[in-house]
C-alpha positions in Angstrom: -45.5 30.9 -41.6 -44.9 33.5 -38.9 -41.5 35.1 -39.0 -39.6 35.6 -35.8 -38.1 39.1 -35.4 -36.0 40.4 -32.6 -35.9 43.9 -31.3 -32.6 45.8 -31.3 -32.4 45.3 -27.5 -33.0 41.6 -27.8 -30.3 41.4 -30.5 -27.9 43.3 -28.3 -28.6 40.9 -25.4 -28.0 37.9 -27.6 -24.7 39.3 -28.8 -23.5 40.3 -25.3 -24.6 36.9 -24.0 -22.7 35.1 -26.8 -19.6 37.2 -26.2 -19.7 36.5 -22.5 -20.1 32.8 -23.1 -17.2 33.0 -25.6 -15.0 34.9 -23.2 -15.8 32.5 -20.4 -15.1 29.5 -22.6 -11.8 31.0 -23.8 -10.9 31.9 -20.2 -11.7 28.4 -19.0 -9.5 26.9 -21.8 -6.7 29.2 -20.9 -7.1 28.6 -17.2 -7.0 24.8 -17.7 -4.0 25.1 -20.1 -2.0 27.3 -17.6 -3.2 25.4 -14.5 -5.1 28.3 -13.0 -7.9 28.4 -10.4 -10.3 26.3 -12.3 -7.6 23.7 -13.1 -6.8 23.5 -9.4 -10.4 23.1 -8.4 -10.9 20.3 -10.9 -7.6 18.6 -9.8 -8.7 18.7 -6.2 -11.9 17.0 -7.1 -10.8 14.4 -9.6 -7.1 13.8 -9.3 -6.7 14.4 -13.0 -4.3 16.8 -14.6 -5.2 16.8 -18.3 -8.0 19.2 -19.0 -10.2 16.8 -21.0 -9.9 14.1 -18.4 -10.6 16.7 -15.7 -13.9 17.7 -17.2 -14.9 14.1 -17.9 -14.0 13.1 -14.4 -15.8 16.0 -12.8 -19.0 14.7 -14.2 -18.3 11.5 -12.3 -17.4 13.5 -9.2 -20.8 15.2 -9.3 -22.3 11.7 -9.2 -21.3 11.6 -5.5 -24.4 13.7 -4.9 -26.6 10.9 -6.2 -24.9 7.9 -4.4 -24.5 6.8 -0.8 -21.2 7.9 0.5 -19.0 5.9 2.9 -19.6 6.2 6.6 -16.2 6.8 8.1 -17.0 7.8 11.7 -14.2 10.4 11.7 -15.1 11.4 15.3 -14.4 7.9 16.6 -11.0 7.8 18.5 -9.0 4.9 17.0 -6.4 2.9 18.8 -2.6 2.8 18.3 -2.0 6.5 17.3 1.4 7.3 15.8 3.3 10.6 15.8 5.0 9.9 12.5 3.1 7.8 10.0 5.8 7.7 7.3 6.6 4.1 6.5 8.4 2.3 3.6 8.6 -1.2 2.3 12.1 -2.8 2.3 13.6 -5.9 0.9 16.5 -6.1 3.3 16.3 -9.9 3.3 17.4 -9.9 -0.4 20.5 -7.8 0.3 23.4 -10.3 0.7 25.8 -7.7 2.1 25.0 -6.4 5.6 26.6 -3.1 4.6 23.9 -2.5 2.0 21.2 -3.2 4.6 22.8 -0.6 6.8 23.1 1.9 4.0 19.4 1.4 3.2 18.3 2.0 6.7 20.6 5.0 7.1 19.0 6.6 4.0 15.5 5.8 5.2 16.2 7.4 8.5 17.7 10.4 6.9 14.7 10.8 4.7 12.5 11.1 7.8 10.7 7.7 7.8 9.8 6.2 11.1 8.7 2.7 10.0 9.8 -0.1 7.7 7.5 -2.8 6.5 9.8 -5.8 6.1 9.0 -9.4 5.3 10.2 -12.0 7.7 10.0 -15.0 5.4 9.0 -18.3 6.9 10.7 -20.2 4.1 13.9 -18.3 4.8 14.0 -19.1 8.6 12.3 -22.5 9.3 13.7 -23.9 6.0 14.0 -27.6 6.1 11.3 -28.9 8.4 9.2 -28.2 11.5 11.4 -26.7 14.2 14.5 -26.7 12.1 16.0 -23.2 12.0 19.3 -24.1 10.3 20.2 -22.7 6.9 22.5 -25.0 5.0 21.8 -23.7 1.5 24.9 -21.6 0.9 28.7 -21.8 0.9 29.3 -18.9 3.3 33.1 -19.0 3.6 33.8 -19.9 -0.1 35.5 -23.2 0.5 33.3 -25.1 -1.9 31.3 -26.7 0.9 27.8 -25.6 2.0 27.9 -24.2 5.6 25.2 -24.6 8.3 24.3 -21.3 9.9 21.3 -20.1 11.9 18.3 -19.2 9.8 17.8 -16.3 12.2 21.1 -14.6 11.6 20.0 -12.4 8.7 16.9 -11.3 10.5 18.7 -10.7 13.8 20.9 -8.3 11.8 17.9 -6.5 10.3 16.4 -6.0 13.7 19.7 -4.8 15.1 20.1 -2.3 12.3 16.6 -1.0 12.6 17.1 -0.3 16.3 20.3 1.5 15.6 18.5 3.8 13.1 15.5 4.2 15.4 13.1 2.6 12.9 10.1 0.6 14.0 9.4 -2.7 12.2 6.1 -4.0 10.8 7.1 -7.6 10.3 5.2 -9.1 7.3 4.8 -12.8 7.7 4.3 -15.2 4.8 6.2 -17.3 2.2 5.5 -20.9 3.1 8.5 -23.4 3.1 8.1 -26.4 0.8 7.9 -28.8 3.7 4.7 -27.1 4.8 3.0 -26.7 1.4 0.6 -29.1 -0.2 2.6 -31.2 -2.7 0.4 -30.3 -5.6 0.8 -26.6 -4.8 4.6 -26.3 -5.0 6.1 -23.9 -5.8 3.6 -21.2 -5.0 2.3 -18.7 -2.5 -0.3 -21.2 -1.2 -1.0 -21.3 2.5 0.3 -24.3 4.5 -1.4 -27.6 4.6 -1.7 -27.2 8.3 -2.3 -23.6 9.3 -1.1 -24.4 12.8 2.4 -24.7 11.4 2.3 -21.1 10.4 0.8 -20.1 13.7 3.6 -21.9 15.6 6.2 -20.1 13.5 4.5 -16.7 14.2 4.7 -17.5 17.9 8.3 -18.5 17.8 9.1 -15.3 15.9 7.2 -13.1 18.4 8.9 -14.8 21.3 12.4 -14.2 19.8 11.8 -10.5 19.1 9.6 -9.7 22.1 10.1 -6.1 23.0 12.0 -5.4 19.8 9.3 -5.9 17.1 5.9 -4.7 18.1 3.9 -5.1 15.0 3.2 -8.2 12.9 1.2 -8.4 9.7 -0.3 -11.8 8.8 0.1 -12.4 5.0 -0.1 -10.0 2.2 -3.0 -9.5 -0.3 -4.8 -12.8 0.6 -7.7 -11.8 -1.7 -5.8 -11.9 -5.0 -3.8 -14.2 -7.2 -1.1 -15.4 -6.8 -0.9 -14.5 -3.1 -3.1 -17.4 -2.1 -1.5 -19.8 -4.5 -2.8 -21.6 -7.5 -6.3 -21.8 -6.2 -9.4 -19.7 -5.5 -9.0 -17.2 -2.6 -10.8 -18.2 0.6 -11.7 -15.5 3.2 -12.8 -18.2 5.7 -9.5 -20.1 5.4 -7.6 -16.9 5.7 -9.5 -15.9 8.8 -8.6 -19.3 10.3 -5.0 -18.7 9.6 -5.2 -15.1 10.9 -6.9 -16.2 14.2 -4.4 -18.9 14.9 -1.4 -16.6 14.3 -3.1 -13.9 16.4 -3.4 -16.2 19.4 0.1 -17.5 19.0 1.7 -14.0 18.8 -0.3 -12.7 21.7 0.7 -15.8 23.8 4.3 -15.1 23.1 4.2 -11.3 23.4 0.9 -9.9 24.8 2.0 -6.4 23.9 2.4 -7.2 20.2 0.0 -5.6 17.8 -1.4 -7.7 14.9 -2.3 -6.4 11.5 -4.6 -8.3 9.1 -3.1 -8.9 5.7 -3.2 -5.9 3.4 -6.2 -6.3 1.1 -5.6 -5.5 -2.6 -8.1 -3.1 -4.2 -9.9 -5.1 -6.9 -13.4 -5.4 -8.4 -12.9 -8.9 -9.6 -15.2 -11.6 -8.2 -14.0 -14.5 -10.3 -12.8 -16.5 -7.3 -9.1 -16.3 -8.4 -9.4 -12.8 -7.2 -12.1 -11.4 -4.9 -13.3 -7.9 -4.4 -11.7 -6.6 -1.2 -15.0 -5.4 0.2 -16.6 -8.8 -0.3 -13.5 -10.5 1.1 -13.5 -8.3 4.3 -17.2 -8.8 4.9 -16.8 -12.5 4.7 -13.8 -12.3 7.1 -16.1 -10.6 9.6 -18.8 -13.2 9.1 -16.1 -15.9 9.8 -15.2 -14.3 13.1 -12.2 -12.2 12.2 -13.1 -9.2 14.4 -11.3 -10.6 17.4 -8.3 -11.7 15.5 -6.6 -8.4 14.4 -5.9 -5.1 16.0 -5.3 -3.0 12.9 -6.9 -3.5 9.4 -4.4 -3.8 6.6 -5.1 -2.3 3.2 -3.3 -1.2 0.1 -3.5 2.4 -1.1 -2.6 2.6 -4.8 -3.8 5.6 -6.8 -3.4 3.7 -10.1 -5.0 5.9 -12.8 -5.7 9.2 -10.9 -3.9 11.3 -8.4 -4.2 11.3 -4.6 -6.8 14.1 -4.6 -9.4 12.1 -6.5 -12.7 12.4 -4.5 -14.9 10.4 -6.8 -16.5 8.0 -4.3 -18.2 5.3 -6.4 -17.9 1.8 -4.9 -16.6 0.5 -8.2 -14.0 3.3 -8.5 -10.4 2.1 -7.8 -8.5 5.2 -6.6 -6.5 6.3 -3.6 -9.8 7.0 -1.7 -11.1 3.5 -2.2 -9.8 2.7 1.3 -12.8 4.7 2.6 -15.1 1.9 1.6 -13.1 -0.5 3.8 -13.6 1.9 6.6 -17.3 2.0 5.8 -17.5 -1.8 6.3 -15.6 -1.5 9.6 -18.1 1.0 10.9 -21.0 -1.2 9.8 -19.4 -4.1 11.7 -19.0 -2.1 14.9 -15.2 -2.1 14.5 -14.6 1.6 14.1 -12.2 1.8 17.0 -9.6 0.1 15.0 -7.4 2.0 12.6 -6.4 1.2 9.0 -2.7 1.0 8.1 -1.9 1.2 4.5 0.8 -1.4 3.6 1.7 -0.1 0.1 1.1 3.3 -1.5 2.7 4.8 -4.6 2.3 5.8 -8.2 4.4 4.2 -11.0 6.8 6.3 -13.1 7.3 3.4 -15.5 9.0 4.4 -18.8 7.0 4.0 -22.0 8.9 1.0 -23.3 7.6 -2.1 -25.3 10.2 -4.2 -23.4 8.3 -3.8 -20.1 5.7 -6.4 -19.3 2.2 -5.2 -18.2 3.3 -1.6 -19.0 0.0 0.0 -17.9 -1.0 -2.4 -15.2 -0.5 0.1 -12.4 -0.9 3.3 -14.3 1.9 5.5 -15.6 3.1 8.9 -14.3 6.3 10.9 -14.6 9.0 11.0 -11.9 7.8 14.5 -10.9 4.2 13.3 -10.5 5.3 10.2 -8.5 7.2 12.5 -6.1 4.4 15.1 -5.8 1.6 12.5 -5.5 3.4 10.7 -2.7 3.6 13.9 -0.6 0.0 14.8 -1.4 -1.2 11.3 -0.4 0.4 11.4 3.0 -0.9 14.9 3.5 -4.5 14.0 2.5 -4.5 11.1 4.9 -3.1 13.3 7.7 -5.7 16.0 7.2 -8.8 14.1 6.1 -8.6 10.5 7.5 -8.0 10.4 11.2 -8.5 6.6 11.2 -5.5 6.0 9.0 -2.2 5.4 10.7 1.1 4.3 9.2 1.3 4.4 5.4 4.2 2.5 3.9 5.5 3.7 0.5 6.1 1.0 -2.1 9.1 0.6 -2.0 12.7 1.6 -1.1 14.9 -0.4 -3.5 15.6 -3.8 -5.0 19.1 -5.3 -4.7 19.6 -5.2 -8.5 17.9 -4.2 -11.8 17.2 -7.7 -13.1 13.5 -7.0 -12.9 13.5 -3.8 -15.0 11.5 -5.5 -17.7 8.5 -5.6 -15.2 6.4 -2.7 -14.5 6.3 -3.1 -10.7 10.1 -2.5 -10.6 9.7 1.2 -11.3 7.9 2.0 -8.0 11.4 2.1 -6.4 12.4 5.2 -4.4 16.1 4.7 -5.1 18.1 2.8 -7.7 19.8 -0.5 -6.8 23.1 1.5 -6.5 21.4 3.9 -4.0 21.0 6.8 -6.4 17.9 8.6 -5.1 15.0 9.4 -7.4 12.9 12.6 -7.1 10.4 10.9 -4.8 13.1 10.4 -2.2 14.0 14.0 -2.2 10.4 15.1 -2.1 9.6 12.8 0.9 12.7 14.0 2.7 11.7 17.6 2.4 8.1 16.8 3.4 9.2 14.8 6.4 11.4 17.5 7.7 8.8 20.2 7.2 5.9 18.2 8.8 7.6 16.0 11.4 11.1 17.5 11.9 14.5 16.1 11.1 15.1 12.5 12.4 18.1 12.1 14.7 
C-alpha cells in the first residue's frame, strides 16, 4: 500500500488552514452570541434571533434563489395613499362607560396613531328585526325595567369621539343578528340567510355616517373557521356578499372606500379553512375585482420576526402578504393597495393555564415592542403597495380572557396601564410622523 506523505510546506498549509477555520468558527460563534455583524445579517434575512435557528433558517432563505419569487409591481402607483399608516384595532363597543372609550382614543391619539379599525356590529344595531334599530336589552337607568334606546347611540358616540381625537375609522362590518341567521346555524358567525339583508344594513350605516366614516371593511377572515360559521368557507358566497354590500355602500355614499375582508394566512385546504391564496383567486374568478377598492389582509409574524425574507409560498411569516400582492398583479389589479387589518407578535406568558399557548407564537414584551416598530418600518421602506397597518389590538375591557392566548396581544392593560409596545410605538410615531395634535 502506498503511504501518503506531506512535505513540511504542505503540513504548514494544513495547520494554518485548520487554525484559520477554527478562528473563523470561534469568531462566528462569538459574533452570534454577542449579536455582532453576522448575527445582524442573519436576523435581517431570517427574522430569527437564536443562533441555531438563524443558521437553519438561513438555509431556507438561500432557497429563494431556486424558487419563483412574488411579482409585486413596486413601480405601480396604487390608489388611496396615506400620510400616516399607523392604525390600531379597538373594541370600543365593549366599553360600557363612554369615559373609557374617550380615554382609549386619547391614548391612541397621543401614541401617534391616525386610524382605528373598529367593528360596527350588525347584531348590536339592527337587533330585533329587519329595519328595527331599537335596543331594549338593558336596564339603562337602573329602575329594574329594561329601557328602549336607539341601537345607534353607542356608535354615534364612537364616531363623535374619533372625530374629536382626529382619528379616521375603518368600520369593520359583520356579526349577524339572530333574526337574519339560518336557524340551524345559531349562534355562530355564519353569514345571513339572505345576503341582501346585510347589504341593506351596510347601506343604512353608510348613509348615516356619510362624510364622517370613509372606509368600510366587509367581514373579517372569511376564509377560516369560525368566521364563516359552522360550515365550510365559500369564496363565491363571500364574493356575493361583498358585491352586494359594495353596491349598497356606494349608493349611499359614493365617496366611501370599501375594503374586502381581511384574509387570514393559512395553508389549510380542508374546507373548514381555506388557503388565503386559493380563496382570493376564487374570489377573482367569481367577479370580486369590481367589488372592493382595497384588499384586506392579515399580517401576523407568528414564529419569526418581521425581517424574515424567506419567500416560500408555504411559509407563513410577515412577508406572506407579498404572495397576495402577486395574485393581485396576476389578475391585473395592481393599482389597488393592500391594507393590513391585524399585525402583532404575541408576548403570551409561558403558563399551562393558557389555552392554545403556542398558537400564535411566543415572544417577550421587549420583542413584541421591537417587532411592531420594525414591521411598520419594513412596510414603509419596502412595500409601497401597503397602506394602513392596524396593530392587534389596543385593549379589552377586562381580563376575563387571560386564559386565552389571543388576549396577550393587547397594547395596554384593561386598566390602561401601557405595555412596552405602546411606548415603542409612541416613540416611533413621533420620530417618523411627528407628534399628533
